[in-house]
C-alpha positions as CSV (number, residue, x, y, z in Angstrom):
1,M,25.1,-28.0,1.0
2,K,22.1,-29.9,0.0
3,T,19.0,-28.1,1.0
4,H,15.3,-28.9,0.8
5,R,12.3,-26.7,1.4
6,V,10.7,-27.5,4.7
7,S,7.1,-26.6,5.4
8,R,6.6,-24.4,8.3
9,R,3.8,-26.7,9.3
10,E,6.6,-28.9,10.7
11,L,7.0,-26.4,13.5
12,I,5.1,-28.9,15.8
13,M,2.0,-26.7,16.2
14,G,-1.4,-27.7,14.9
15,A,-4.2,-25.2,14.8
16,S,-4.6,-25.1,18.6
17,G,-0.9,-24.6,19.0
18,V,-0.9,-21.6,16.7
19,L,-3.7,-20.0,18.7
20,A,-1.9,-20.6,22.0
21,A,1.3,-19.1,20.6
22,A,-0.5,-16.0,19.4
23,A,-2.2,-15.6,22.8
24,V,1.2,-15.9,24.6
25,A,3.0,-13.5,22.3
26,A,0.2,-11.0,22.1
27,S,0.7,-10.2,25.8
28,Q,4.3,-9.2,25.1
29,A,3.8,-6.0,23.2
30,T,6.7,-3.9,24.6
31,P,10.5,-4.2,24.1
32,G,12.2,-6.2,26.8
33,Q,9.3,-8.6,27.3
34,G,9.4,-12.0,25.7
35,L,11.4,-11.2,22.6
36,G,13.9,-9.0,24.5
37,T,15.3,-5.6,23.6
38,L,17.6,-4.6,20.8
39,R,19.5,-1.4,21.4
40,L,20.3,0.5,18.2
41,G,22.0,3.7,19.5
42,K,19.2,5.5,21.4
43,L,16.5,3.5,19.7
44,R,15.0,0.4,21.4
45,T,13.2,-2.3,19.5
46,S,12.2,-5.9,19.9
47,R,15.0,-8.4,19.1
48,L,12.9,-9.9,16.4
49,L,12.2,-7.5,13.5
50,L,9.8,-7.9,10.6
51,G,11.4,-8.0,7.2
52,S,9.8,-6.7,4.0
53,N,11.3,-8.5,1.1
54,P,8.1,-10.5,0.4
55,F,6.1,-7.2,0.2
56,F,8.0,-6.3,-2.9
57,G,8.4,-9.8,-4.5
58,F,12.1,-10.4,-3.5
59,S,11.8,-14.1,-2.9
60,H,15.4,-15.0,-3.9
61,T,13.9,-18.3,-5.2
62,S,12.2,-17.9,-8.6
63,P,10.5,-15.3,-10.8
64,A,7.2,-17.2,-10.3
65,L,7.4,-16.8,-6.5
66,D,8.4,-13.2,-6.9
67,E,5.2,-12.6,-8.8
68,E,3.1,-14.5,-6.3
69,M,4.4,-12.4,-3.5
70,R,3.7,-9.1,-5.3
71,T,0.2,-10.3,-6.1
72,Y,-0.6,-11.3,-2.6
73,F,0.8,-8.3,-0.8
74,T,-1.7,-5.6,-1.5
75,D,-1.4,-2.5,0.7
76,N,-4.3,-3.7,2.9
77,R,-2.5,-7.1,3.5
78,I,0.7,-5.3,4.4
79,I,-1.1,-3.1,6.8
80,A,-2.8,-6.0,8.4
81,L,0.5,-7.8,8.8
82,L,2.1,-4.8,10.4
83,D,-0.7,-4.6,13.0
84,E,-0.4,-8.4,13.6
85,A,3.3,-8.0,14.2
86,A,2.7,-5.3,16.7
87,A,0.1,-7.3,18.5
88,L,2.6,-10.2,18.8
89,G,5.3,-7.9,20.4
90,I,7.4,-7.0,17.3
91,T,8.0,-3.3,17.4
92,A,9.9,-2.5,14.1
93,V,9.8,-3.3,10.4
94,V,12.8,-3.0,8.0
95,A,11.9,-1.7,4.6
96,P,13.5,0.1,1.6
97,V,13.0,3.7,0.7
98,Y,10.5,3.2,-2.1
99,P,7.7,5.6,-3.0
100,R,5.0,2.9,-2.5
101,W,6.4,2.1,0.9
102,M,6.8,5.7,2.1
103,D,3.2,6.5,1.0
104,L,1.9,3.3,2.8
105,W,3.8,4.0,5.9
106,K,2.5,7.6,6.2
107,R,-1.1,6.4,5.7
108,Y,-0.6,3.6,8.2
109,R,0.8,5.8,10.9
110,D,-1.7,8.7,10.3
111,K,-4.5,6.2,10.8
112,G,-3.1,4.9,14.1
113,G,-1.2,1.9,12.9
114,R,0.1,-0.1,15.9
115,L,3.7,-0.8,14.7
116,A,5.6,2.3,15.6
117,T,9.1,2.0,14.1
118,W,10.4,1.9,10.5
119,I,14.1,1.1,10.0
120,A,15.0,2.3,6.5
121,Q,17.1,0.2,4.1
122,P,18.3,2.4,1.3
123,D,19.6,0.5,-1.7
124,V,20.2,3.3,-4.3
125,A,23.4,3.9,-6.3
126,P,26.2,5.4,-4.2
127,D,25.9,8.9,-5.7
128,A,22.3,9.0,-4.7
129,M,22.7,7.6,-1.2
130,I,23.0,10.8,0.8
131,E,19.8,12.2,-0.7
132,C,18.0,8.8,-0.2
133,I,19.0,8.7,3.5
134,S,17.6,12.3,4.0
135,Q,14.4,11.3,2.2
136,A,14.0,8.2,4.5
137,V,14.3,10.2,7.7
138,K,12.0,12.9,6.5
139,A,9.4,10.2,5.7
140,G,9.6,8.9,9.3
141,A,12.4,6.4,9.4
142,Q,13.8,6.1,13.0
143,A,17.0,4.3,12.0
144,V,18.8,3.6,8.7
145,W,20.8,0.6,7.7
146,V,22.5,0.8,4.3
147,Q,21.6,-2.3,2.2
148,G,24.2,-5.1,2.0
149,H,25.0,-5.1,-1.7
150,R,25.6,-1.3,-1.7
151,V,27.9,-1.6,1.3
152,E,30.0,-4.5,0.1
153,N,30.2,-3.2,-3.5
154,T,31.3,0.3,-2.3
155,F,33.7,-1.2,0.2
156,A,35.5,-3.0,-2.7
157,E,36.1,0.3,-4.6
158,P,39.1,2.6,-4.1
159,N,38.4,4.9,-1.2
160,G,35.2,3.0,-0.6
161,V,35.5,3.1,3.2
162,D,35.6,6.9,3.0
163,T,32.4,6.9,1.0
164,I,30.7,4.6,3.5
165,R,32.0,6.8,6.4
166,R,30.2,9.8,4.8
167,W,27.0,7.8,4.6
168,V,27.3,6.9,8.3
169,E,28.1,10.4,9.4
170,H,25.2,11.8,7.4
171,I,22.7,9.3,9.0
172,K,24.0,10.3,12.5
173,S,23.8,14.0,11.6
174,L,20.0,13.5,11.1
175,G,19.7,12.2,14.7
176,V,18.9,8.6,14.0
177,P,21.0,5.4,14.5
178,A,23.3,4.3,11.7
179,G,23.7,0.8,10.5
180,L,25.6,-1.1,7.8
181,A,24.7,-4.4,6.2
182,S,26.6,-7.1,4.2
183,H,26.1,-10.5,2.8
184,Q,29.8,-11.1,2.8
185,P,31.5,-12.2,6.1
186,H,34.7,-10.1,5.7
187,V,33.2,-6.7,5.1
188,L,31.8,-5.7,8.5
189,P,34.8,-6.8,10.5
190,A,37.0,-4.6,8.2
191,I,34.6,-1.7,8.7
192,Q,34.8,-2.2,12.5
193,K,38.6,-2.1,12.3
194,A,38.4,1.1,10.3
195,G,36.6,2.7,13.2
196,L,33.5,4.0,11.4
197,P,31.0,5.4,14.0
198,V,28.2,2.9,13.3
199,D,25.5,2.1,15.9
200,F,24.7,-1.4,14.7
201,Y,25.5,-3.9,11.9
202,S,23.3,-6.3,9.9
203,Q,24.8,-9.5,8.7
204,S,23.2,-11.9,6.3
205,L,23.6,-15.6,7.2
206,Y,23.9,-16.5,3.5
207,V,25.3,-15.2,0.3
208,P,22.4,-14.9,-2.1
209,D,22.0,-17.6,-4.7
210,R,24.4,-19.9,-2.8
211,Y,22.9,-20.7,0.5
212,T,25.6,-23.0,1.8
213,E,26.4,-24.2,5.3
214,E,29.9,-22.8,4.9
215,D,28.5,-19.3,4.3
216,R,26.3,-19.6,7.4
217,T,29.2,-20.8,9.6
218,R,31.4,-17.9,8.4
219,A,28.5,-15.4,9.0
220,L,28.0,-16.6,12.5
221,E,31.7,-16.1,13.2
222,T,31.4,-12.6,11.9
223,I,28.5,-11.9,14.2
224,R,30.4,-13.1,17.2
225,S,33.3,-10.8,16.3
226,L,31.4,-7.6,16.1
227,R,31.2,-5.4,19.2
228,K,28.1,-3.4,18.3
229,P,24.6,-4.9,18.1
230,V,24.1,-7.2,15.1
231,I,20.9,-7.9,13.3
232,A,21.1,-11.3,11.5
233,Y,19.0,-11.6,8.3
234,K,18.3,-14.2,5.6
235,V,18.2,-16.5,8.6
236,L,15.9,-19.0,6.9
237,A,17.9,-19.0,3.7
238,A,15.1,-17.3,1.8
239,G,12.5,-19.9,2.8
240,R,14.7,-22.9,2.3
241,L,14.8,-23.7,6.0
242,S,12.1,-23.8,8.7
243,P,12.4,-21.7,11.8
244,N,12.4,-24.9,13.8
245,H,15.6,-25.9,12.0
246,S,17.3,-22.5,11.9
247,F,16.3,-20.5,15.0
248,P,17.7,-22.8,17.8
249,D,21.2,-22.8,16.2
250,L,21.1,-19.1,15.5
251,F,20.1,-18.2,19.1
252,R,23.0,-20.3,20.4
253,H,25.4,-17.9,18.5
254,L,23.6,-14.6,19.1
255,Q,24.6,-12.5,22.1
256,R,21.9,-10.7,24.1
257,K,22.8,-7.5,22.3
258,D,21.9,-9.1,18.9
259,G,18.7,-9.6,17.0
260,L,17.2,-11.1,13.9
261,C,15.0,-9.9,10.9
262,V,12.6,-12.3,9.3
263,G,10.2,-11.8,6.3
264,I,6.8,-13.5,6.2
265,F,4.7,-14.9,3.3
266,P,1.7,-16.2,5.1
267,R,-0.6,-16.9,2.1
268,D,-0.8,-20.6,2.7
269,H,-0.2,-20.6,6.4
270,P,-1.8,-17.7,8.4
271,G,-0.2,-18.8,11.7
272,M,3.3,-18.3,10.4
273,L,4.2,-15.1,12.2
274,A,2.7,-16.2,15.5
275,E,4.8,-19.4,15.3
276,D,8.0,-17.4,14.6
277,V,7.3,-15.1,17.5
278,H,6.5,-17.9,19.9
279,L,9.7,-19.8,19.0
280,A,11.9,-16.7,19.1
281,S,10.4,-15.7,22.5
282,Q,11.2,-19.2,24.0
283,L,14.7,-19.1,22.7
284,A,15.4,-15.5,23.7
285,A,14.3,-16.3,27.2
């Protein structure tokens, strides 16, 4: 698939439109209003979740952009974005179990930060996964989804499904919802068939470093085949597509039980998050 980077300024809104979008979305600060509700076991969140890849310089584009993201996202800017997301009606952020993040999250919540829910995304080696999951929940994570590469790589190993089952059972033993992610379209349907007691799935729309339309089509088929709630991620092909291009087609395929996760790099476009929320709210309705 030939792709080109589309500026988010093409999302129809000028400056006045961004302000109007923010005003509309800011009044929708609880799950079930505007963005709709995502049910992850006993946890309720908005259907649109804030991703964190840009916080840590994971652009999936170039080393130069990785460094620009790391430089831009100081702790104070991350905290400001978390509060902006909460004001716009987003109720959860997905982030890895890194020392910097756990320290920031504790300080943020202790000081009355408005975004209430962290969904942990452990990405450690398989033999460290159980300990990492425990660490995440102790640090305040209210749900855990095991990172996609760890799930699919472990799935491919002999007895890999048994290992993944132990991760899921451990998450649930800690009293929080358990999720599994994958970038590959065949992994989560096989896990569903194996009967693992997951509460939700997370499916990437693209295989990293390929970003083809064929991958997207197969991922959407996977999402439709899964009975538990599904969070779609990499929905903008790591910034290669605009929300105006990607969101309408995605929402045609998502069921009401499903949601999406989007990372934000607003350095050159401060209205980016408000635009995403406004568009997602319109499509969810």
